[in-house]
C-alpha positions in Angstrom: 107.0 253.8 151.7 105.1 251.0 153.1 102.2 251.7 150.9 104.4 251.6 147.8 105.9 248.3 148.9 102.4 246.9 149.6 101.2 247.9 146.2 104.2 246.3 144.5 103.6 243.0 146.4 100.0 243.1 145.5 100.8 243.6 141.8 103.3 240.7 142.0 100.7 238.4 143.6 98.2 239.3 140.9 100.8 238.5 138.2 101.6 235.2 139.9 97.9 234.3 140.1 97.4 235.2 136.5 100.4 233.1 135.4 99.4 230.2 137.4 95.9 230.4 136.0 97.2 230.5 132.5 99.4 227.5 133.1 96.4 225.6 134.6 94.2 226.6 131.7 96.9 225.4 129.2 97.3 222.1 131.1 93.5 221.5 131.1 93.3 222.3 127.4 96.2 219.9 126.7 94.6 217.2 128.7 91.3 217.6 127.0 93.0 217.6 123.6 95.0 214.4 124.4 91.9 212.7 125.7 90.1 213.7 122.5 92.9 212.2 120.4 92.8 209.0 122.4 89.1 208.6 122.0 89.0 209.4 118.3 88.3 206.2 116.0 91.0 205.5 113.4 90.1 205.5 109.7 89.0 202.0 108.2 91.6 200.1 106.2 90.5 198.9 102.7 91.1 195.2 102.3 89.9 192.4 100.0 88.2 189.4 101.6 87.0 186.0 100.4 84.3 183.9 101.9 85.3 180.4 103.1 83.4 177.6 101.5 83.4 173.8 101.5 84.7 172.2 98.4 86.9 169.5 96.8 90.6 169.3 96.9 93.2 167.4 94.9 96.9 166.8 95.2 98.3 166.1 91.8 101.5 165.8 89.8 101.9 166.7 86.1 103.9 164.7 83.6 104.1 164.2 79.9 104.0 160.8 78.2 103.8 158.9 74.9 100.5 157.3 73.7 100.6 153.6 72.9 97.9 151.1 71.9 97.2 147.9 73.8 99.6 145.1 73.0 101.4 147.5 70.7 104.4 145.6 69.2 106.8 145.6 66.3 107.1 142.4 64.3 110.6 141.6 63.3 112.2 139.4 60.6 112.9 135.9 62.0 116.0 135.4 59.8 117.7 136.8 56.7 115.2 136.6 53.9 113.4 138.5 51.1 110.1 140.2 51.4 107.9 138.4 48.9 104.7 140.3 49.5 103.3 142.8 52.0 99.6 142.0 52.4 98.4 144.9 54.6 98.5 148.7 54.6 98.8 151.3 57.3 95.6 151.8 59.2 94.1 148.5 58.1 92.3 146.4 60.7 93.7 142.8 61.1 92.5 139.7 62.9 94.7 137.4 65.1 96.3 134.8 62.9 95.8 136.7 59.7 98.8 136.6 57.3 100.3 140.0 56.8 103.7 139.5 55.2 105.2 136.7 53.2 109.0 136.2 53.2 111.2 133.9 51.1 114.3 132.0 52.1 115.7 129.8 49.2 118.3 128.2 51.5 115.6 126.9 53.8 113.6 125.5 50.9 116.7 123.6 49.7 117.3 122.3 53.2 113.6 121.2 53.3 113.9 119.1 50.1 117.2 117.6 51.2 115.7 116.7 54.5 112.7 115.1 52.9 115.1 113.0 50.7 117.0 111.8 53.8 113.9 110.8 55.6 112.7 108.8 52.5 116.0 106.9 52.4 115.9 106.3 56.1 112.3 104.9 55.9 113.5 102.5 53.1 116.3 101.3 55.3 113.9 101.0 58.2 111.6 98.8 56.2 114.6 96.6 55.2 115.8 96.3 58.8 112.3 95.4 59.9 112.2 92.6 57.4 115.5 91.3 58.9 113.8 91.4 62.3 110.9 89.3 61.0 113.3 86.8 59.4 115.3 86.5 62.6 112.1 86.0 64.6 111.1 83.2 62.2 114.6 81.6 62.5 114.4 81.7 66.3 110.9 80.3 66.3 112.0 77.4 63.9 115.0 76.7 66.1 112.8 76.6 69.2 110.3 74.2 67.5 113.2 71.9 66.5 114.4 72.0 70.1 111.0 70.9 71.2 110.9 68.0 68.7 114.4 66.8 69.8 113.3 67.1 73.4 110.3 64.9 72.7 112.6 62.4 70.9 114.9 62.3 73.9 111.9 61.8 76.2 110.8 58.9 74.1 114.2 57.3 74.3 114.2 57.9 78.0 111.0 56.0 78.2 112.5 53.1 76.2 115.5 53.1 78.5 113.2 52.9 81.5 111.4 50.0 79.8 114.7 48.1 79.3 115.7 48.8 82.9 112.4 47.3 83.9 113.1 44.3 81.7 116.5 43.9 83.4 114.7 43.7 86.7 112.3 41.2 85.3 115.1 39.0 83.9 116.9 39.3 87.2 113.8 38.1 88.9 113.6 35.2 86.4 117.2 34.3 87.1 116.6 34.3 90.8 113.6 32.0 90.3 115.6 29.7 88.2 118.5 29.7 90.7 116.1 28.9 93.5 114.5 26.1 91.4 118.0 24.7 90.7 118.8 24.7 94.4 115.6 22.8 95.1 116.4 20.3 92.4 119.9 19.8 93.7 118.4 18.8 97.1 116.0 16.4 95.5 118.7 15.0 93.3 120.8 14.3 96.4 117.9 12.4 97.9 117.4 10.5 94.6 114.0 11.9 93.9 114.7 13.3 90.4 116.8 12.2 87.5 120.0 13.8 86.3 118.3 15.0 83.0 115.9 17.2 84.9 118.7 18.8 86.9 120.7 19.5 83.7 117.7 21.1 82.1 117.3 23.4 85.1 120.9 24.3 84.9 120.5 25.3 81.3 117.6 27.5 82.3 119.8 29.2 84.9 122.5 29.9 82.3 120.0 31.2 79.8 118.5 33.5 82.4 122.0 34.8 83.3 122.7 35.4 79.7 119.4 37.2 79.3 120.1 39.4 82.3 123.6 40.3 81.0 122.2 41.1 77.5 119.4 43.2 79.1 121.9 45.1 81.3 124.2 45.6 78.3 121.3 47.0 76.3 120.4 49.4 79.2 124.0 50.5 79.5 124.3 51.1 75.7 121.0 53.0 75.5 122.0 55.1 78.6 125.3 56.1 76.9 123.6 56.9 73.7 120.9 58.9 75.4 123.4 60.9 77.5 125.5 61.6 74.4 122.4 62.8 72.4 121.3 65.0 75.3 124.7 66.6 75.5 125.0 67.0 71.7 121.4 68.4 71.5 122.0 70.7 74.4 125.1 72.2 72.7 123.6 72.4 69.3 120.4 73.9 70.4 122.0 76.3 72.7 124.3 77.4 69.9 121.4 77.6 67.4 119.1 79.5 69.8 122.0 81.8 70.8 122.8 82.5 67.2 119.1 83.1 66.3 118.6 85.3 69.4 121.7 87.3 68.6 120.7 87.8 65.0 117.2 88.9 66.2 118.8 91.3 68.8 121.1 92.8 66.2 118.2 93.2 63.8 116.2 94.9 66.5 119.1 97.2 67.4 119.5 98.2 63.8 115.8 99.0 63.7 116.0 101.0 66.9 119.0 103.0 65.5 117.2 103.7 62.3 114.1 104.7 64.2 116.1 107.1 66.3 117.8 108.5 63.2 114.3 108.9 61.7 113.1 110.7 64.8 116.0 113.1 64.6 115.4 113.7 60.9 111.7 114.3 61.6 112.6 116.8 64.3 114.9 118.6 62.0 112.2 118.5 59.3 109.7 120.1 61.7 112.3 122.7 62.6 112.8 123.6 59.0 109.1 123.6 58.4 108.6 125.9 61.4 111.4 128.2 60.0 109.6 128.2 56.7 106.3 128.8 58.5 108.0 131.7 60.2 108.4 133.3 56.8 104.6 133.5 56.7 104.2 136.4 59.2 100.8 136.5 60.9 99.4 138.9 63.4 99.3 137.7 67.0 96.4 140.0 68.0 93.3 141.7 66.7 94.4 145.2 66.0 95.3 147.9 63.5 98.5 148.3 61.4 100.3 151.5 62.6 103.4 151.3 60.4 104.9 149.3 57.6 108.7 149.4 57.3 109.3 147.2 54.2 108.4 146.9 50.6 107.9 143.9 48.2 111.3 142.5 47.0 113.3 144.1 49.8 116.0 142.1 51.5 115.9 142.0 55.3 118.2 140.7 57.9 117.4 138.9 61.1 115.7 141.2 63.6 114.8 143.8 61.0 111.6 145.7 61.9 108.8 144.7 59.5 105.7 146.5 60.8 104.1 147.8 64.0 100.5 147.1 65.1 98.4 147.5 68.2 94.9 147.0 69.7 92.9 150.3 69.3 90.3 149.1 71.9 93.0 149.8 74.6 95.0 153.0 74.9 97.9 153.6 77.2 100.3 156.4 78.0 103.9 155.5 78.9 105.5 157.9 81.4 109.1 158.5 82.6 108.6 159.8 86.1 111.2 161.6 88.1 112.3 159.7 91.2 110.7 162.4 93.3 107.3 162.1 91.7 107.6 158.3 91.4 107.8 158.0 95.1 104.3 159.5 95.4 102.6 157.4 92.7 100.7 154.2 93.5 98.9 151.7 91.4 95.2 152.4 90.6 95.6 156.1 91.2 93.3 158.1 88.9 94.7 160.3 86.2 93.6 162.8 83.6 95.0 162.8 80.1 94.9 165.8 77.7 96.3 166.5 74.3 99.0 169.2 74.3 97.2 172.3 73.0 94.3 174.7 73.8 90.7 173.5 74.5 91.8 169.9 74.7 89.3 167.3 75.9 90.1 165.5 79.1 90.2 161.7 79.3 90.1 159.6 82.4 92.5 156.8 83.2 94.4 155.2 86.0 97.9 154.0 86.9 98.2 150.3 85.9 102.0 149.7 86.1 104.9 151.3 88.0 108.5 150.0 87.6 110.2 149.1 90.9 113.6 150.2 89.4 114.8 153.6 88.2 116.8 153.8 85.0 119.6 156.4 84.5 119.4 158.2 81.2 122.7 158.4 79.3 124.1 161.8 78.5 124.8 163.0 74.9 128.1 161.2 74.8 126.5 157.9 75.8 127.9 157.9 79.3 125.6 156.9 82.2 124.9 159.3 85.1 122.1 161.4 83.8 118.8 161.9 85.6 117.2 158.7 86.7 113.6 158.1 85.7 111.0 155.5 86.7 108.7 154.0 84.0 104.9 154.0 84.6 101.9 153.2 82.4 98.5 154.9 82.5 95.6 153.0 81.0 92.6 155.1 79.7 89.3 154.0 81.1 87.8 154.0 77.6 89.3 154.0 74.1 89.1 157.5 72.7 89.8 156.7 69.0 91.4 160.2 68.7 94.7 159.9 70.5 97.5 159.2 68.0 100.0 156.4 69.0 103.4 157.9 69.4 102.2 161.4 70.2 102.9 163.3 73.4 100.2 164.1 75.9 99.9 165.7 79.3 99.1 163.5 82.2 97.8 164.7 85.6 98.0 162.0 88.2 95.7 162.5 91.2 97.7 161.5 94.3 95.0 162.3 96.9 91.5 163.8 97.0 89.2 165.3 99.6 85.5 165.9 99.1 83.3 168.5 101.0 86.1 169.9 103.1 86.9 173.5 104.2 89.5 175.0 101.8 91.3 178.3 101.7 93.6 179.8 99.1 97.3 179.5 99.7 97.7 183.3 99.3 95.6 183.9 102.5 98.0 182.0 104.7 100.4 183.8 107.0 103.1 182.3 109.2 104.7 183.5 112.4 107.3 181.1 113.6 105.7 177.7 113.8 102.2 179.2 113.8 100.1 179.4 110.7 97.2 181.9 110.7 94.9 184.0 108.6 93.4 187.4 109.0 89.6 187.4 109.3 86.9 190.1 109.7 84.9 189.7 112.8 81.3 190.7 113.3 82.2 194.2 114.4 84.2 194.8 111.2 87.7 194.6 112.8 90.7 192.5 111.8 91.4 189.5 113.9 94.2 186.9 113.7 92.9 183.3 113.5 95.3 180.3 113.9 94.5 177.4 111.5 95.5 173.7 111.2 96.1 172.6 107.7 95.6 169.2 105.9 96.0 168.2 102.3 97.6 170.8 100.1 96.6 171.3 96.5 98.1 173.4 93.7 96.6 176.7 94.9 94.3 175.7 97.9 94.8 173.8 101.1 92.5 171.9 103.4 91.7 173.5 106.8 91.3 171.0 109.5 90.5 173.6 112.3 90.3 177.3 112.7 87.8 178.2 109.9 84.3 177.3 109.1 82.2 177.9 106.0 81.0 181.6 105.9 84.1 183.1 107.5 85.5 186.1 105.7 89.3 185.7 105.2 91.4 188.8 104.4 93.7 188.4 101.4 97.0 190.0 102.6 98.4 193.0 100.9 102.2 193.7 101.3 101.4 197.4 101.6 99.2 196.9 104.6 100.4 196.3 108.2 97.4 194.8 109.9 97.0 194.6 113.7 94.2 193.0 115.7 91.3 195.4 116.0 92.1 197.4 112.9 88.8 198.6 111.4 88.2 197.3 107.9 86.5 198.5 104.8 86.1 195.3 102.7 85.5 194.4 99.2 84.9 190.8 97.9 87.5 189.2 95.8 
């Protein structure tokens, strides 16, 4: 019994050892298999790469515009008139000051003749009034000469009066001498030294001297009164005569001045009419070419009617209507490229020469404001092409900014994760690596790389079907 039990236990031990060994063998095999799996290299992922190079980069906006020539302008009729003759044809070269259209205005021609007649009549009246001035000047001069003569006569009478006054003094002196002599004789006569006849004779001399004094004084008084009266009369007469002659002269001069002013106004009106008639001879203000003629011989036109359009073909411009968004980016002197709408169009260089500071709202189809606002700009071509047609539409590419010899990468290679911008690159071992980049100027399909890439780096072009991870082996093909 004990032997049987011992054999059974021995068999159970053998089975247990065999099971444990099997489990251990399976565990070792599984561990080896797992280790083999971990150490096995994954299959390379096929990707497309592009090599980073240095290049140029532009930031541009594209607009369309209308071609215009330099100083392009439309000549309009200055007034209601009739086209007498059109002297030019479309496409003809003209020089500044050259007559291009003749207009007729019969009403102005009639006004011109009437004005000339008025001026002629005024000039006749002016000549007549000038003769009056000359006559008045002569009258005044004669009156002044007469005044001088009368003044001389009065001065002569004044001298005679002074002479008579002197004679009065002389006779008074004689009287005094006679009176003194008489007194002396009276003393002698009292003493008996002289006779009575001698005394009587001396008394007669005294009386004669007194009479002579009175007569001389009377003469002086009479001449004084006469002289004063003549002075007063002459003063009044001459003042009246001179005042009358002066007034006549002033009136004549005023008449001449009025006629001269009237003549000046008439001459101004004449020049105005002549200028208006001159305006009917339409001349070109510039050297240029005729682009369009809107009238024919004999056609009646109203004031402001468009006669013809011309421009300077040596200068070509493009007028743009920019959106306010694009206008905010445009600056004067920015370069531009102009192309004709169509395939294989040549490219012409130009630059921005004018930019309006104000936006203009475009009216809608019903004439109400409130449409899209645009900003006017003008591009001047660097050289005249001779092929662009005025009034035609062209494409304009304005270069807002440029970079030369910088690292650039295509926009399709960029990836973003949150705020980080990166690209996938292939390292030297052929594995995928994530590379953060700092960007600069952005163009239409490329962007400037300020840091993170250098020329020669291979950048992976992302494929939406691939999910790259750092360290992924790559099988590359160039783009």
